[in-house]
N, CA, C, O and the ligand as a Tripos MOL2 file, in Angstrom:
@<TRIPOS>MOLECULE
protein
  277   275    70     0     0
PROTEIN
NO_CHARGES

@<TRIPOS>ATOM
      1 N          12.5460  -67.9550   -2.0970 N.3       1 MET1
      2 CA         13.7170  -67.2400   -2.4080 C.3       1 MET1
      3 C          14.6950  -67.5050   -1.2760 C.2       1 MET1
      4 O          14.3160  -67.4850   -0.1050 O.2       1 MET1
      5 N          15.9810  -67.7580   -1.6280 N.am      2 SER2
      6 CA         16.8790  -68.0870   -0.5570 C.3       2 SER2
      7 C          17.4530  -66.7580   -0.0600 C.2       2 SER2
      8 O          17.5860  -65.7840   -0.8020 O.2       2 SER2
      9 N          17.7820  -66.7690    1.2260 N.am      3 LYS3
     10 CA         18.3070  -65.5930    1.8410 C.3       3 LYS3
     11 C          19.7680  -65.5350    1.6490 C.2       3 LYS3
     12 O          20.4690  -66.4450    2.0900 O.2       3 LYS3
     13 N          20.2650  -64.5540    1.0360 N.am      4 LEU4
     14 CA         21.6370  -64.3120    0.7120 C.3       4 LEU4
     15 C          22.3290  -63.3820    1.6400 C.2       4 LEU4
     16 O          23.5540  -63.3630    1.7600 O.2       4 LEU4
     17 N          21.5030  -62.6010    2.3010 N.am      5 ASN5
     18 CA         22.0650  -61.6270    3.3060 C.3       5 ASN5
     19 C          22.0650  -62.2110    4.7050 C.2       5 ASN5
     20 O          21.0690  -62.1520    5.4270 O.2       5 ASN5
     21 N          23.1620  -62.7540    5.0560 N.am      6 LEU6
     22 CA         23.2460  -63.4100    6.3670 C.3       6 LEU6
     23 C          23.8160  -62.3190    7.4250 C.2       6 LEU6
     24 O          24.7520  -61.5700    7.1470 O.2       6 LEU6
     25 N          23.2230  -62.3180    8.5180 N.am      7 SER7
     26 CA         23.8650  -61.3620    9.4330 C.3       7 SER7
     27 C          25.1600  -62.0500   10.1490 C.2       7 SER7
     28 O          25.3420  -63.2670   10.1470 O.2       7 SER7
     29 N          25.8880  -61.2630   10.6580 N.am      8 CYS8
     30 CA         27.1230  -61.7230   11.2770 C.3       8 CYS8
     31 C          26.7670  -62.7960   12.3530 C.2       8 CYS8
     32 O          27.4610  -63.7980   12.5280 O.2       8 CYS8
     33 N          25.7330  -62.5380   13.0010 N.am      9 ARG9
     34 CA         25.3040  -63.3590   14.1350 C.3       9 ARG9
     35 C          24.9160  -64.6960   13.6360 C.2       9 ARG9
     36 O          25.3250  -65.6800   14.2520 O.2       9 ARG9
     37 N          24.1280  -64.8500   12.5270 N.am     10 GLU10
     38 CA         23.7720  -65.9760   11.9050 C.3      10 GLU10
     39 C          24.9580  -66.7060   11.3880 C.2      10 GLU10
     40 O          25.0980  -67.9150   11.5730 O.2      10 GLU10
     41 N          25.8510  -65.9380   10.7080 N.am     11 ALA11
     42 CA         27.0580  -66.4110   10.1730 C.3      11 ALA11
     43 C          27.9180  -67.1430   11.1650 C.2      11 ALA11
     44 O          28.3990  -68.2470   10.9070 O.2      11 ALA11
     45 N          28.1070  -66.5110   12.3100 N.am     12 SER12
     46 CA         29.0290  -67.1910   13.2810 C.3      12 SER12
     47 C          28.2790  -68.4500   13.9160 C.2      12 SER12
     48 O          28.9010  -69.4300   14.3280 O.2      12 SER12
     49 N          27.0230  -68.3490   13.9560 N.am     13 ARG13
     50 CA         26.3730  -69.5310   14.4140 C.3      13 ARG13
     51 C          26.5140  -70.7670   13.3990 C.2      13 ARG13
     52 O          26.6440  -71.9280   13.7850 O.2      13 ARG13
     53 N          26.4750  -70.3960   12.1260 N.am     14 LEU14
     54 CA         26.6600  -71.4020   11.1650 C.3      14 LEU14
     55 C          28.1260  -71.9590   11.1560 C.2      14 LEU14
     56 O          28.4000  -73.1460   10.9740 O.2      14 LEU14
     57 N          28.9600  -71.0380   11.3560 N.am     15 ILE15
     58 CA         30.4060  -71.4030   11.4010 C.3      15 ILE15
     59 C          30.6190  -72.4020   12.5030 C.2      15 ILE15
     60 O          31.2110  -73.4570   12.2770 O.2      15 ILE15
     61 N          30.1380  -72.0860   13.7220 N.am     16 SER16
     62 CA         30.3830  -73.0230   14.8190 C.3      16 SER16
     63 C          29.5340  -74.3550   14.5700 C.2      16 SER16
     64 O          29.9730  -75.4540   14.9080 O.2      16 SER16
     65 N          28.3170  -74.1880   13.9690 N.am     17 GLU17
     66 CA         27.5940  -75.4480   13.8110 C.3      17 GLU17
     67 C          28.2930  -76.3770   12.7070 C.2      17 GLU17
     68 O          28.2330  -77.6040   12.7830 O.2      17 GLU17
     69 N          28.9220  -75.7400   11.7340 N.am     18 SER18
     70 CA         29.5710  -76.4850   10.6990 C.3      18 SER18
     71 C          30.6360  -77.3620   11.3250 C.2      18 SER18
     72 O          31.0800  -78.3010   10.6640 O.2      18 SER18
     73 N          31.0530  -77.1380   12.4830 N.am     19 ARG19
     74 CA         32.1030  -77.9950   13.1300 C.3      19 ARG19
     75 C          31.4490  -79.2450   13.7150 C.2      19 ARG19
     76 O          32.0740  -80.2900   13.9000 O.2      19 ARG19
     77 N          30.2470  -79.0900   13.9760 N.am     20 ASP20
     78 CA         29.4660  -80.2800   14.5270 C.3      20 ASP20
     79 C          28.5630  -81.0820   13.6650 C.2      20 ASP20
     80 O          28.2460  -82.2330   13.9640 O.2      20 ASP20
     81 N          28.1470  -80.4750   12.5930 N.am     21 ARG21
     82 CA         27.2130  -81.0140   11.6620 C.3      21 ARG21
     83 C          27.4940  -80.5910   10.2780 C.2      21 ARG21
     84 O          28.1600  -79.5950    9.9990 O.2      21 ARG21
     85 N          26.9460  -81.4090    9.4050 N.am     22 ASP22
     86 CA         27.1610  -80.9160    7.9540 C.3      22 ASP22
     87 C          26.0220  -79.9150    7.6200 C.2      22 ASP22
     88 O          24.8410  -80.1620    7.8690 O.2      22 ASP22
     89 N          26.4320  -78.8340    7.0720 N.am     23 LEU23
     90 CA         25.5500  -77.7900    6.6800 C.3      23 LEU23
     91 C          24.8490  -78.1580    5.3610 C.2      23 LEU23
     92 O          25.3690  -78.7950    4.4450 O.2      23 LEU23
     93 N          23.6110  -77.6760    5.3920 N.am     24 ALA24
     94 CA         22.9050  -77.7680    4.0940 C.3      24 ALA24
     95 C          23.5260  -76.9700    2.9800 C.2      24 ALA24
     96 O          24.2330  -75.9910    3.2200 O.2      24 ALA24
     97 N          23.2680  -77.3790    1.7850 N.am     25 LEU25
     98 CA         23.9200  -76.7490    0.6010 C.3      25 LEU25
     99 C          23.6970  -75.1820    0.6080 C.2      25 LEU25
    100 O          24.6060  -74.4030    0.3210 O.2      25 LEU25
    101 N          22.5060  -74.8040    0.9330 N.am     26 GLY26
    102 CA         22.0860  -73.4440    0.9710 C.3      26 GLY26
    103 C          22.8480  -72.6570    2.0390 C.2      26 GLY26
    104 O          23.2630  -71.5120    1.8600 O.2      26 GLY26
    105 N          22.9990  -73.3640    3.1640 N.am     27 GLU27
    106 CA         23.6640  -72.7380    4.3350 C.3      27 GLU27
    107 C          25.0960  -72.4940    3.9660 C.2      27 GLU27
    108 O          25.6140  -71.3980    4.1820 O.2      27 GLU27
    109 N          25.8060  -73.5780    3.3650 N.am     28 LYS28
    110 CA         27.1640  -73.4700    2.9620 C.3      28 LYS28
    111 C          27.3590  -72.3120    2.0100 C.2      28 LYS28
    112 O          28.3060  -71.5330    2.1190 O.2      28 LYS28
    113 N          26.4400  -72.2230    1.0800 N.am     29 LEU29
    114 CA         26.6280  -71.1940    0.0530 C.3      29 LEU29
    115 C          26.5240  -69.8410    0.6720 C.2      29 LEU29
    116 O          27.4160  -69.0120    0.4950 O.2      29 LEU29
    117 N          25.4380  -69.5820    1.4120 N.am     30 THR30
    118 CA         25.2840  -68.2830    1.9580 C.3      30 THR30
    119 C          26.4490  -67.9130    2.9320 C.2      30 THR30
    120 O          26.8730  -66.7600    3.0120 O.2      30 THR30
    121 N          26.9280  -68.9170    3.6430 N.am     31 LEU31
    122 CA         28.0330  -68.6540    4.6000 C.3      31 LEU31
    123 C          29.2780  -68.3320    3.7510 C.2      31 LEU31
    124 O          29.9940  -67.4180    4.1610 O.2      31 LEU31
    125 N          29.5940  -68.9150    2.7160 N.am     32 ARG32
    126 CA         30.7170  -68.7280    1.9200 C.3      32 ARG32
    127 C          30.5970  -67.2600    1.3160 C.2      32 ARG32
    128 O          31.5370  -66.4680    1.3760 O.2      32 ARG32
    129 N          29.5160  -66.9900    0.7990 N.am     33 ILE33
    130 CA         29.2250  -65.5310    0.3410 C.3      33 ILE33
    131 C          29.5200  -64.5070    1.3430 C.2      33 ILE33
    132 O          30.1890  -63.4990    1.1150 O.2      33 ILE33
    133 N          28.9450  -64.8420    2.5540 N.am     34 HIS34
    134 CA         29.1680  -63.8810    3.6850 C.3      34 HIS34
    135 C          30.6290  -63.7310    4.0320 C.2      34 HIS34
    136 O          31.1070  -62.6060    4.1790 O.2      34 HIS34
    137 N          31.3750  -64.8500    4.1700 N.am     35 LEU35
    138 CA         32.7070  -64.9230    4.4620 C.3      35 LEU35
    139 C          33.5290  -64.0840    3.4230 C.2      35 LEU35
    140 O          34.5170  -63.4220    3.7410 O.2      35 LEU35
    141 N          33.0330  -64.1740    2.1630 N.am     36 GLY36
    142 CA         33.8510  -63.4290    1.1390 C.3      36 GLY36
    143 C          33.6320  -61.9050    1.2900 C.2      36 GLY36
    144 O          34.4330  -61.1010    0.8130 O.2      36 GLY36
    145 N          32.5920  -61.5530    1.9250 N.am     37 LEU37
    146 CA         32.3530  -60.0540    2.0660 C.3      37 LEU37
    147 C          32.7400  -59.5340    3.3230 C.2      37 LEU37
    148 O          33.0910  -58.3590    3.4360 O.2      37 LEU37
    149 N          32.6990  -60.3540    4.3180 N.am     38 CYS38
    150 CA         32.9260  -59.9520    5.8130 C.3      38 CYS38
    151 C          34.2390  -60.3600    6.4570 C.2      38 CYS38
    152 O          34.4740  -61.5420    6.7090 O.2      38 CYS38
    153 N          35.0690  -59.4100    6.7140 N.am     39 THR39
    154 CA         36.3970  -59.7760    7.2210 C.3      39 THR39
    155 C          36.2020  -60.2050    8.6090 C.2      39 THR39
    156 O          36.9240  -61.0950    9.0570 O.2      39 THR39
    157 N          35.2860  -59.6540    9.3420 N.am     40 ALA40
    158 CA         35.1900  -60.0640   10.7760 C.3      40 ALA40
    159 C          34.8760  -61.5250   10.8680 C.2      40 ALA40
    160 O          35.4310  -62.2120   11.7260 O.2      40 ALA40
    161 N          34.0400  -62.0160   10.0540 N.am     41 CYS41
    162 CA         33.5440  -63.4070   10.1880 C.3      41 CYS41
    163 C          34.5160  -64.3480    9.6010 C.2      41 CYS41
    164 O          34.5840  -65.4960   10.0390 O.2      41 CYS41
    165 N          35.3510  -63.9010    8.5420 N.am     42 SER42
    166 CA         36.3190  -64.7750    8.0450 C.3      42 SER42
    167 C          37.4960  -64.9660    9.0470 C.2      42 SER42
    168 O          38.1510  -65.9990    9.1870 O.2      42 SER42
    169 N          37.6560  -63.7660    9.7350 N.am     43 ARG43
    170 CA         38.7100  -63.8840   10.8590 C.3      43 ARG43
    171 C          38.2350  -64.8360   11.9170 C.2      43 ARG43
    172 O          39.0030  -65.6250   12.4680 O.2      43 ARG43
    173 N          36.9100  -64.7460   12.2010 N.am     44 PHE44
    174 CA         36.4250  -65.5580   13.2830 C.3      44 PHE44
    175 C          36.5720  -67.0740   12.8140 C.2      44 PHE44
    176 O          36.8960  -67.9190   13.6480 O.2      44 PHE44
    177 N          36.3420  -67.4190   11.5140 N.am     45 THR45
    178 CA         36.5190  -68.7200   11.1560 C.3      45 THR45
    179 C          38.0950  -69.1910   11.3230 C.2      45 THR45
    180 O          38.3910  -70.3290   11.6850 O.2      45 THR45
    181 N          38.9230  -68.3210   11.0580 N.am     46 LYS46
    182 CA         40.3030  -68.6890   11.1400 C.3      46 LYS46
    183 C          40.5830  -68.9300   12.7150 C.2      46 LYS46
    184 O          41.2480  -69.9030   13.0700 O.2      46 LYS46
    185 N          40.1110  -68.1100   13.5420 N.am     47 GLN47
    186 CA         40.3490  -68.1510   14.9470 C.3      47 GLN47
    187 C          39.7620  -69.4780   15.3650 C.2      47 GLN47
    188 O          40.4330  -70.1970   16.1040 O.2      47 GLN47
    189 N          38.6440  -69.8400   14.9840 N.am     48 LEU48
    190 CA         37.9460  -71.1510   15.3910 C.3      48 LEU48
    191 C          38.8180  -72.3330   14.8960 C.2      48 LEU48
    192 O          38.9940  -73.3230   15.6060 O.2      48 LEU48
    193 N          39.3590  -72.2050   13.6610 N.am     49 ASP49
    194 CA         40.2180  -73.3450   13.3200 C.3      49 ASP49
    195 C          41.5530  -73.4690   14.0730 C.2      49 ASP49
    196 O          42.1140  -74.5420   14.2920 O.2      49 ASP49
    197 N          41.9990  -72.2660   14.4420 N.am     50 PHE50
    198 CA         43.2120  -72.1860   15.2390 C.3      50 PHE50
    199 C          42.9710  -72.8090   16.6340 C.2      50 PHE50
    200 O          43.7850  -73.5640   17.1650 O.2      50 PHE50
    201 N          41.9010  -72.4740   17.1420 N.am     51 LEU51
    202 CA         41.4850  -72.9900   18.5970 C.3      51 LEU51
    203 C          41.2520  -74.4060   18.4290 C.2      51 LEU51
    204 O          41.7150  -75.1550   19.2900 O.2      51 LEU51
    205 N          40.5910  -74.9040   17.4340 N.am     52 ARG52
    206 CA         40.3500  -76.3570   17.2200 C.3      52 ARG52
    207 C          41.6520  -77.2020   17.0830 C.2      52 ARG52
    208 O          41.8200  -78.3160   17.5780 O.2      52 ARG52
    209 N          42.5510  -76.4940   16.3310 N.am     53 ASP53
    210 CA         43.7580  -77.1980   16.1720 C.3      53 ASP53
    211 C          44.5500  -77.3160   17.5000 C.2      53 ASP53
    212 O          45.1720  -78.3320   17.8100 O.2      53 ASP53
    213 N          44.4760  -76.1620   18.2850 N.am     54 ALA54
    214 CA         45.2400  -76.0970   19.5500 C.3      54 ALA54
    215 C          44.6130  -77.1290   20.4920 C.2      54 ALA54
    216 O          45.3440  -77.7730   21.2450 O.2      54 ALA54
    217 N          43.3070  -77.3080   20.4800 N.am     55 MET55
    218 CA         42.6350  -78.2090   21.3820 C.3      55 MET55
    219 C          43.0460  -79.6540   21.0480 C.2      55 MET55
    220 O          43.1460  -80.5100   21.9270 O.2      55 MET55
    221 N          43.3010  -79.9170   19.6220 N.am     56 LYS56
    222 CA         43.6220  -81.2990   19.3540 C.3      56 LYS56
    223 C          45.1220  -81.6180   19.9150 C.2      56 LYS56
    224 O          45.4430  -82.7290   20.3370 O.2      56 LYS56
    225 N          45.9340  -80.5720   19.8660 N.am     57 ARG57
    226 CA         47.2940  -80.7010   20.3260 C.3      57 ARG57
    227 C          47.3850  -80.8090   21.7790 C.2      57 ARG57
    228 O          48.2540  -81.5080   22.3000 O.2      57 ARG57
    229 N          46.4990  -80.1280   22.4800 N.am     58 TYR58
    230 CA         46.5300  -80.0840   23.9650 C.3      58 TYR58
    231 C          45.0510  -80.4790   24.4140 C.2      58 TYR58
    232 O          44.2190  -79.6290   24.7320 O.2      58 TYR58
    233 N          44.8010  -81.8700   24.4090 N.am     59 PRO59
    234 CA         43.5220  -82.2830   24.7420 C.3      59 PRO59
    235 C          43.3060  -82.0180   26.2710 C.2      59 PRO59
    236 O          44.2130  -81.9840   27.1020 O.2      59 PRO59
    237 N          41.9600  -81.8340   26.5230 N.am     60 GLU60
    238 CA         41.5820  -81.5810   27.9480 C.3      60 GLU60
    239 C          41.8870  -82.7940   28.7520 C.2      60 GLU60
    240 O          41.7810  -83.9280   28.2850 O.2      60 GLU60
    241 N          42.2710  -82.5350   29.9810 N.am     61 ARG61
    242 CA         42.6300  -83.6240   30.9190 C.3      61 ARG61
    243 C          41.3560  -84.0990   31.5960 C.2      61 ARG61
    244 O          41.1170  -83.7920   32.7640 O.2      61 ARG61
    245 N          40.5140  -84.8690   30.8440 N.am     62 ASP62
    246 CA         39.3420  -85.3370   31.5080 C.3      62 ASP62
    247 C          39.5480  -86.7860   31.9940 C.2      62 ASP62
    248 O          38.6350  -87.4330   32.5060 O.2      62 ASP62
    249 N          40.7350  -87.2370   31.8160 N.am     63 ASP63
    250 CA         40.8890  -88.6530   32.2990 C.3      63 ASP63
    251 C          41.8770  -88.6380   33.5480 C.2      63 ASP63
    252 O          42.3660  -89.6820   33.9810 O.2      63 ASP63
    253 N          42.1330  -87.4150   34.0870 N.am     64 GLY64
    254 CA         43.0350  -87.3240   35.1600 C.3      64 GLY64
    255 C          42.5490  -87.7910   36.4530 C.2      64 GLY64
    256 O          43.2910  -88.4580   37.1740 O.2      64 GLY64
    257 N          41.3460  -87.4890   36.8060 N.am     65 SER65
    258 CA         40.8080  -87.9290   38.1340 C.3      65 SER65
    259 C          40.3070  -89.3210   38.1210 C.2      65 SER65
    260 O          40.6240  -90.1050   39.0150 O.2      65 SER65
    261 N          39.5100  -89.6670   37.1050 N.am     66 GLU66
    262 CA         38.8280  -90.9100   37.0820 C.3      66 GLU66
    263 C          39.3480  -91.7700   35.9580 C.2      66 GLU66
    264 O          38.9730  -91.5460   34.8060 O.2      66 GLU66
    265 N          40.1670  -92.7130   36.2280 N.am     67 ARG67
    266 CA         40.6910  -93.5100   35.1640 C.3      67 ARG67
    267 C          40.1900  -94.9710   35.2000 C.2      67 ARG67
    268 O          40.4020  -95.7520   36.1280 O.2      67 ARG67
    269 N          39.5130  -95.2360   34.0960 N.am     68 ARG68
    270 CA         38.9680  -96.6060   34.0580 C.3      68 ARG68
    271 C          39.8110  -97.5200   33.1210 C.2      68 ARG68
    272 O          40.4000  -97.1050   32.1230 O.2      68 ARG68
    273 N          39.8050  -98.7720   33.5410 N.am     69 PRO69
    274 CA         40.6210  -99.7150   32.8130 C.3      69 PRO69
    275 C          40.1200 -100.0380   31.3530 C.2      69 PRO69
    276 O          40.7440 -100.8300   30.6470 O.2      69 PRO69
    277 ZN         30.0070  -61.1980    9.1470 Zn       70 ZN70
@<TRIPOS>BOND
     1     1     2 1
     2     2     3 1
     3     3     4 2
     4     3     5 am
     5     5     6 1
     6     6     7 1
     7     7     8 2
     8     7     9 am
     9     9    10 1
    10    10    11 1
    11    11    12 2
    12    11    13 am
    13    13    14 1
    14    14    15 1
    15    15    16 2
    16    15    17 am
    17    17    18 1
    18    18    19 1
    19    19    20 2
    20    19    21 am
    21    21    22 1
    22    22    23 1
    23    23    24 2
    24    23    25 am
    25    25    26 1
    26    26    27 1
    27    27    28 2
    28    27    29 am
    29    29    30 1
    30    30    31 1
    31    31    32 2
    32    31    33 am
    33    33    34 1
    34    34    35 1
    35    35    36 2
    36    35    37 am
    37    37    38 1
    38    38    39 1
    39    39    40 2
    40    39    41 am
    41    41    42 1
    42    42    43 1
    43    43    44 2
    44    43    45 am
    45    45    46 1
    46    46    47 1
    47    47    48 2
    48    47    49 am
    49    49    50 1
    50    50    51 1
    51    51    52 2
    52    51    53 am
    53    53    54 1
    54    54    55 1
    55    55    56 2
    56    55    57 am
    57    57    58 1
    58    58    59 1
    59    59    60 2
    60    59    61 am
    61    61    62 1
    62    62    63 1
    63    63    64 2
    64    63    65 am
    65    65    66 1
    66    66    67 1
    67    67    68 2
    68    67    69 am
    69    69    70 1
    70    70    71 1
    71    71    72 2
    72    71    73 am
    73    73    74 1
    74    74    75 1
    75    75    76 2
    76    75    77 am
    77    77    78 1
    78    78    79 1
    79    79    80 2
    80    79    81 am
    81    81    82 1
    82    82    83 1
    83    83    84 2
    84    83    85 am
    85    85    86 1
    86    86    87 1
    87    87    88 2
    88    87    89 am
    89    89    90 1
    90    90    91 1
    91    91    92 2
    92    91    93 am
    93    93    94 1
    94    94    95 1
    95    95    96 2
    96    95    97 am
    97    97    98 1
    98    98    99 1
    99    99   100 2
   100    99   101 am
   101   101   102 1
   102   102   103 1
   103   103   104 2
   104   103   105 am
   105   105   106 1
   106   106   107 1
   107   107   108 2
   108   107   109 am
   109   109   110 1
   110   110   111 1
   111   111   112 2
   112   111   113 am
   113   113   114 1
   114   114   115 1
   115   115   116 2
   116   115   117 am
   117   117   118 1
   118   118   119 1
   119   119   120 2
   120   119   121 am
   121   121   122 1
   122   122   123 1
   123   123   124 2
   124   123   125 am
   125   125   126 1
   126   126   127 1
   127   127   128 2
   128   127   129 am
   129   129   130 1
   130   130   131 1
   131   131   132 2
   132   131   133 am
   133   133   134 1
   134   134   135 1
   135   135   136 2
   136   135   137 am
   137   137   138 1
   138   138   139 1
   139   139   140 2
   140   139   141 am
   141   141   142 1
   142   142   143 1
   143   143   144 2
   144   143   145 am
   145   145   146 1
   146   146   147 1
   147   147   148 2
   148   147   149 am
   149   149   150 1
   150   150   151 1
   151   151   152 2
   152   151   153 am
   153   153   154 1
   154   154   155 1
   155   155   156 2
   156   155   157 am
   157   157   158 1
   158   158   159 1
   159   159   160 2
   160   159   161 am
   161   161   162 1
   162   162   163 1
   163   163   164 2
   164   163   165 am
   165   165   166 1
   166   166   167 1
   167   167   168 2
   168   167   169 am
   169   169   170 1
   170   170   171 1
   171   171   172 2
   172   171   173 am
   173   173   174 1
   174   174   175 1
   175   175   176 2
   176   175   177 am
   177   177   178 1
   178   178   179 1
   179   179   180 2
   180   179   181 am
   181   181   182 1
   182   182   183 1
   183   183   184 2
   184   183   185 am
   185   185   186 1
   186   186   187 1
   187   187   188 2
   188   187   189 am
   189   189   190 1
   190   190   191 1
   191   191   192 2
   192   191   193 am
   193   193   194 1
   194   194   195 1
   195   195   196 2
   196   195   197 am
   197   197   198 1
   198   198   199 1
   199   199   200 2
   200   199   201 am
   201   201   202 1
   202   202   203 1
   203   203   204 2
   204   203   205 am
   205   205   206 1
   206   206   207 1
   207   207   208 2
   208   207   209 am
   209   209   210 1
   210   210   211 1
   211   211   212 2
   212   211   213 am
   213   213   214 1
   214   214   215 1
   215   215   216 2
   216   215   217 am
   217   217   218 1
   218   218   219 1
   219   219   220 2
   220   219   221 am
   221   221   222 1
   222   222   223 1
   223   223   224 2
   224   223   225 am
   225   225   226 1
   226   226   227 1
   227   227   228 2
   228   227   229 am
   229   229   230 1
   230   230   231 1
   231   231   232 2
   232   231   233 am
   233   233   234 1
   234   234   235 1
   235   235   236 2
   236   235   237 am
   237   237   238 1
   238   238   239 1
   239   239   240 2
   240   239   241 am
   241   241   242 1
   242   242   243 1
   243   243   244 2
   244   243   245 am
   245   245   246 1
   246   246   247 1
   247   247   248 2
   248   247   249 am
   249   249   250 1
   250   250   251 1
   251   251   252 2
   252   251   253 am
   253   253   254 1
   254   254   255 1
   255   255   256 2
   256   255   257 am
   257   257   258 1
   258   258   259 1
   259   259   260 2
   260   259   261 am
   261   261   262 1
   262   262   263 1
   263   263   264 2
   264   263   265 am
   265   265   266 1
   266   266   267 1
   267   267   268 2
   268   267   269 am
   269   269   270 1
   270   270   271 1
   271   271   272 2
   272   271   273 am
   273   273   274 1
   274   274   275 1
   275   275   276 2
@<TRIPOS>SUBSTRUCTURE
     1 MET1         2 RESIDUE 1 A MET
     2 SER2         6 RESIDUE 1 A SER
     3 LYS3        10 RESIDUE 1 A LYS
     4 LEU4        14 RESIDUE 1 A LEU
     5 ASN5        18 RESIDUE 1 A ASN
     6 LEU6        22 RESIDUE 1 A LEU
     7 SER7        26 RESIDUE 1 A SER
     8 CYS8        30 RESIDUE 1 A CYS
     9 ARG9        34 RESIDUE 1 A ARG
    10 GLU10       38 RESIDUE 1 A GLU
    11 ALA11       42 RESIDUE 1 A ALA
    12 SER12       46 RESIDUE 1 A SER
    13 ARG13       50 RESIDUE 1 A ARG
    14 LEU14       54 RESIDUE 1 A LEU
    15 ILE15       58 RESIDUE 1 A ILE
    16 SER16       62 RESIDUE 1 A SER
    17 GLU17       66 RESIDUE 1 A GLU
    18 SER18       70 RESIDUE 1 A SER
    19 ARG19       74 RESIDUE 1 A ARG
    20 ASP20       78 RESIDUE 1 A ASP
    21 ARG21       82 RESIDUE 1 A ARG
    22 ASP22       86 RESIDUE 1 A ASP
    23 LEU23       90 RESIDUE 1 A LEU
    24 ALA24       94 RESIDUE 1 A ALA
    25 LEU25       98 RESIDUE 1 A LEU
    26 GLY26      102 RESIDUE 1 A GLY
    27 GLU27      106 RESIDUE 1 A GLU
    28 LYS28      110 RESIDUE 1 A LYS
    29 LEU29      114 RESIDUE 1 A LEU
    30 THR30      118 RESIDUE 1 A THR
    31 LEU31      122 RESIDUE 1 A LEU
    32 ARG32      126 RESIDUE 1 A ARG
    33 ILE33      130 RESIDUE 1 A ILE
    34 HIS34      134 RESIDUE 1 A HIS
    35 LEU35      138 RESIDUE 1 A LEU
    36 GLY36      142 RESIDUE 1 A GLY
    37 LEU37      146 RESIDUE 1 A LEU
    38 CYS38      150 RESIDUE 1 A CYS
    39 THR39      154 RESIDUE 1 A THR
    40 ALA40      158 RESIDUE 1 A ALA
    41 CYS41      162 RESIDUE 1 A CYS
    42 SER42      166 RESIDUE 1 A SER
    43 ARG43      170 RESIDUE 1 A ARG
    44 PHE44      174 RESIDUE 1 A PHE
    45 THR45      178 RESIDUE 1 A THR
    46 LYS46      182 RESIDUE 1 A LYS
    47 GLN47      186 RESIDUE 1 A GLN
    48 LEU48      190 RESIDUE 1 A LEU
    49 ASP49      194 RESIDUE 1 A ASP
    50 PHE50      198 RESIDUE 1 A PHE
    51 LEU51      202 RESIDUE 1 A LEU
    52 ARG52      206 RESIDUE 1 A ARG
    53 ASP53      210 RESIDUE 1 A ASP
    54 ALA54      214 RESIDUE 1 A ALA
    55 MET55      218 RESIDUE 1 A MET
    56 LYS56      222 RESIDUE 1 A LYS
    57 ARG57      226 RESIDUE 1 A ARG
    58 TYR58      230 RESIDUE 1 A TYR
    59 PRO59      234 RESIDUE 1 A PRO
    60 GLU60      238 RESIDUE 1 A GLU
    61 ARG61      242 RESIDUE 1 A ARG
    62 ASP62      246 RESIDUE 1 A ASP
    63 ASP63      250 RESIDUE 1 A ASP
    64 GLY64      254 RESIDUE 1 A GLY
    65 SER65      258 RESIDUE 1 A SER
    66 GLU66      262 RESIDUE 1 A GLU
    67 ARG67      266 RESIDUE 1 A ARG
    68 ARG68      270 RESIDUE 1 A ARG
    69 PRO69      274 RESIDUE 1 A PRO
    70 ZN70       277 GROUP 0 **** ****
């Protein structure tokens, strides 16, 4: 039986993992259900998207000190 009751902790872990890897179908589904029910986690998703967007616009200066041709 698949677990439909995701805790917020598990949900936020899945949310951040979904940025790095493809979630399994079951994970996507449970996460989607959780986000539909939980305002805190859907807000977290939006924040994460916002941060990600901001990072893209202002990339870290990791090429400042060492520059290679
Ligand atoms: Zn939650």
